[in-house]
C-alpha positions in Angstrom: 0.0 0.0 0.0 0.9 3.7 -0.3 3.6 4.6 2.3 4.3 8.3 1.6 2.0 11.2 1.6 3.7 12.5 -1.5 2.7 9.4 -3.4 -0.8 9.6 -2.1 -1.2 13.2 -3.2 0.1 12.2 -6.7 -2.4 9.3 -6.9 -5.3 11.6 -5.8 -4.1 14.3 -8.3 -4.1 17.0 -5.6 -1.8 19.0 -3.3 -1.2 19.2 0.4 -2.5 22.7 0.3 -5.8 21.6 -1.3 -6.2 18.8 1.2 -5.6 21.2 4.0 -8.2 23.6 2.6 -10.8 20.8 2.2 -10.5 19.4 5.7 -10.3 22.9 7.3 -13.6 24.0 5.7 -15.1 20.5 5.6 -18.6 21.7 6.4 -18.8 23.5 3.1 -18.0 20.3 1.2 -21.1 18.4 2.5 -24.8 18.8 1.9 -27.2 17.1 4.1 -30.1 15.5 2.3 -33.2 13.5 3.4 -34.5 11.0 0.9 -37.3 8.4 0.8 -36.2 4.8 1.5 -37.2 2.7 -1.5 -37.3 -0.9 -2.5 -37.6 -1.9 -6.1 -38.4 1.7 -6.9 -41.3 1.9 -4.4 -41.1 3.9 -1.2 -40.9 1.8 2.0 -43.5 2.5 4.7 -43.5 1.8 8.4 -46.4 0.0 10.2 -48.3 3.3 10.3 -48.0 3.8 6.6 -45.5 6.6 6.9 -42.7 6.7 4.3 -39.3 5.7 5.8 -36.5 8.2 5.4 -32.8 8.0 4.9 -30.3 10.7 6.0 -27.5 11.3 3.6 -24.4 13.6 3.6 -23.6 14.2 0.0 -20.2 15.6 -1.1 -19.6 17.5 -4.3 -16.9 19.1 -6.4 -13.3 18.4 -5.5 -13.9 16.3 -2.3 -16.2 14.0 -4.2 -13.6 13.5 -7.0 -11.0 12.7 -4.4 -13.3 10.3 -2.6 -13.9 8.5 -5.9 -10.2 8.1 -6.3 -9.9 6.7 -2.8 -12.7 4.3 -3.6 -10.8 3.1 -6.7 -7.6 2.7 -4.5 -9.3 0.7 -1.8 -11.2 -1.5 -4.3 -7.8 -2.9 -5.3 -7.5 -4.6 -1.9 -9.0 -8.1 -2.2 -12.4 -8.6 -0.4 -13.0 -11.6 1.8 -15.1 -14.5 0.3 -18.0 -13.7 2.5 -18.4 -10.1 1.4 -20.9 -9.3 -1.4 -22.0 -5.7 -1.0 -20.4 -3.0 -3.0 -17.8 -5.5 -4.3 -17.0 -5.5 -8.0 -18.4 -8.7 -9.7 -20.6 -9.6 -6.8 -24.3 -8.7 -6.0 -27.3 -9.5 -3.9 -28.2 -12.6 -6.0 -24.8 -14.2 -5.7 -25.0 -13.4 -2.0 -28.3 -15.3 -1.6 -27.0 -18.1 -3.8 -24.4 -19.0 -1.2 -27.3 -20.1 1.1 -29.2 -22.2 -1.4 -30.2 -25.7 -0.2 -29.8 -24.8 3.5 -32.7 -25.1 5.9 -32.1 -22.8 8.9 -31.4 -19.0 8.5 -30.3 -16.2 10.7 -30.5 -12.7 9.3 -29.2 -9.6 11.1 -29.3 -6.0 10.0 -27.3 -3.2 11.7 -28.7 0.0 13.1 -27.1 3.2 11.6 -24.3 1.1 10.1 -22.3 4.0 8.6 -22.7 6.6 11.4 -21.7 4.1 14.0 -18.3 3.7 12.4 -16.0 6.4 13.8 -12.7 7.9 12.6 -10.7 5.9 15.1 -12.0 2.7 13.5 -11.2 3.9 10.0 -7.7 5.0 10.9 -7.0 1.6 12.6 -8.3 -0.3 9.6 -6.1 1.7 7.2 -3.0 1.0 9.4 -3.9 -2.7 9.4 -3.9 -2.6 5.6 -0.3 -1.4 5.7 -0.9 2.3 5.0 1.7 4.5 6.8 0.4 6.5 9.8 0.6 9.8 7.8 -1.2 8.4 4.8 -3.8 6.7 7.0 -4.4 10.0 8.9 -4.9 11.9 5.6 -7.3 9.3 4.2 -9.3 9.2 7.4 -9.8 13.0 7.3 -10.9 12.8 3.7 -13.5 10.0 4.1 -15.0 10.8 7.6 -17.1 13.8 8.7 -17.7 15.1 12.2 -16.0 12.0 13.6 -17.9 9.3 11.8 -18.3 7.7 8.4 -21.1 9.5 6.5 -23.5 7.8 4.3 -23.6 9.3 0.8 -20.0 9.8 -0.3 -18.6 7.4 -3.0 -15.9 6.1 -0.7 -18.1 5.2 2.3 -19.3 1.7 1.2 -15.9 0.3 0.7 -14.5 1.9 3.8 -17.5 0.5 5.8 -16.8 -3.0 4.4 -13.2 -2.8 5.3 -13.8 -1.6 8.8 -16.3 -4.5 9.3 -13.8 -7.1 8.0 -12.0 -7.4 11.3 -15.3 -8.6 12.8 -16.3 -10.4 9.6 -13.3 -12.6 9.8 -14.1 -13.6 13.4 -17.7 -14.5 12.3 -16.4 -16.4 9.3 -14.1 -18.5 11.5 -17.0 -19.1 13.9 -19.2 -20.1 10.9 -16.5 -22.5 9.6 -16.1 -24.2 12.9 -19.8 -24.9 13.2 -20.4 -25.7 9.5 -22.5 -22.6 8.8 -22.6 -20.5 5.6 -21.9 -16.9 6.3 -22.2 -13.8 4.0 -22.3 -10.1 4.5 -24.0 -7.7 2.1 -22.9 -4.5 3.6 -24.8 -4.5 6.9 -27.1 -7.4 6.0 -25.6 -10.5 7.6 -26.8 -14.0 6.8 -26.0 -17.3 8.5 -27.5 -20.5 7.3 -27.1 -24.3 7.8 -28.7 -27.6 7.1 -29.1 -28.1 10.9 -30.6 -26.1 13.7 -28.0 -23.6 15.1 -30.2 -21.5 17.3 -27.9 -22.0 20.3 -25.2 -20.0 18.5 -27.2 -16.8 18.1 -26.1 -15.3 21.5 -22.5 -15.9 20.6 -22.9 -14.4 17.2 -24.7 -11.3 18.6 -22.1 -10.9 21.3 -19.3 -11.0 18.8 -20.9 -8.2 16.8 -21.7 -6.0 19.8 -18.2 -6.4 21.2 -16.9 -4.9 18.0 -19.1 -1.8 18.5 -21.6 -2.6 15.8 -25.3 -2.5 16.7 -27.7 -5.1 15.5 -31.1 -3.6 15.0 -33.4 -5.4 17.6 -36.3 -5.4 15.1 -34.2 -6.9 12.3 -32.8 -10.0 13.8 -34.7 -13.1 12.5 -34.2 -16.8 12.8 -36.3 -18.9 10.5 -36.7 -22.3 8.9 -36.8 -22.8 5.1 -37.6 -20.5 2.2 -36.7 -17.0 3.5 -36.0 -13.8 1.6 -32.3 -13.0 1.6 -31.1 -9.6 0.4 -34.2 -9.2 -1.7 -34.0 -12.7 -3.2 -36.6 -15.5 -2.5 -34.9 -18.8 -1.8 -37.0 -21.9 -2.5 -36.2 -25.6 -2.7 -36.0 -25.3 -6.5 -33.9 -22.2 -7.0 -33.7 -18.4 -6.6 -36.4 -16.0 -7.6 -37.3 -12.3 -7.4 -40.3 -11.5 -5.1 -43.6 -11.9 -6.9 -44.5 -8.2 -6.6 -41.3 -7.4 -8.4 -42.0 -9.8 -11.3 -45.4 -8.0 -11.8 -43.8 -4.6 -11.9 -41.2 -5.8 -14.4 -43.7 -6.1 -17.2 -43.9 -2.3 -17.5 -40.5 -1.3 -16.0 -37.5 -2.1 -18.3 -34.7 -1.8 -15.6 -36.7 -4.1 -13.3 -37.2 -6.5 -16.3 -33.5 -6.7 -16.8 -33.0 -7.4 -13.1 -35.6 -10.1 -13.1 -34.0 -11.7 -16.1 -30.7 -11.9 -14.3 -32.3 -14.6 -12.1 -32.5 -17.1 -15.0 -29.3 -19.0 -14.2 -30.5 -19.6 -10.7 -34.0 -21.0 -11.5 -34.9 -24.7 -11.3 -31.6 -25.8 -9.8 -32.9 -28.8 -7.9 -31.3 -31.3 -10.2 -27.9 -29.6 -10.0 -25.4 -29.7 -7.1 -25.3 -26.1 -5.8 -21.8 -24.7 -5.4 -20.8 -21.3 -4.0 -20.3 -18.6 -6.6 -17.8 -15.8 -5.9 
């Protein structure tokens, strides 16, 4: 990895003076924005029918360009086998496919995933990836805001993945020891097995909480057979999009393209399912 700040500045096509200017007046580089949470192009609603909202901190101009370069740099670092969110060549369908033919499923979603990652965790992660302290410090200042990782900038997904990897590797080892399948699609974690593993749930949750991540209490689910995993319906025969999505796809071309991407994963009963990475 990059060891000198001079080399970093060259890679980012900027100067130390420009970086200093950006971080000194960082508030002017961000715009707070509230948007509707959507799923398949349709607003998500709570139990009272109110549209759910997502809080974003959007960068623009020079800082956004630099963050895009940082994203490009960090994407060069190989991702773990269990990671499928915001990883080139992987997606939610491949994530769900890893769990095909299993019977018991534990799904966990985090609360405020990005905002609960602080600048100390980002800096520590960069050091562990062999960036020098000076470079790690500069990168941390460029990708964090007000002490945490903001949701919205182009660099945030890969940074969040990498910060989580320290915990992810512990969970992957635990899964291997107990013959579980484990994947992470950003903050959507899935564990599955052909046998009941309910007794492991407290250990899994403790591991996550000890690492300062916060499982959403309303988004922890343990079920038996045919669940929906990262927007994909798992059945005994294969992987399918939700029925409501298939209906919308008749009149929505982008959705039709997405629905068609399920074709290699349909009617797989007669085949031996193997993980796809």
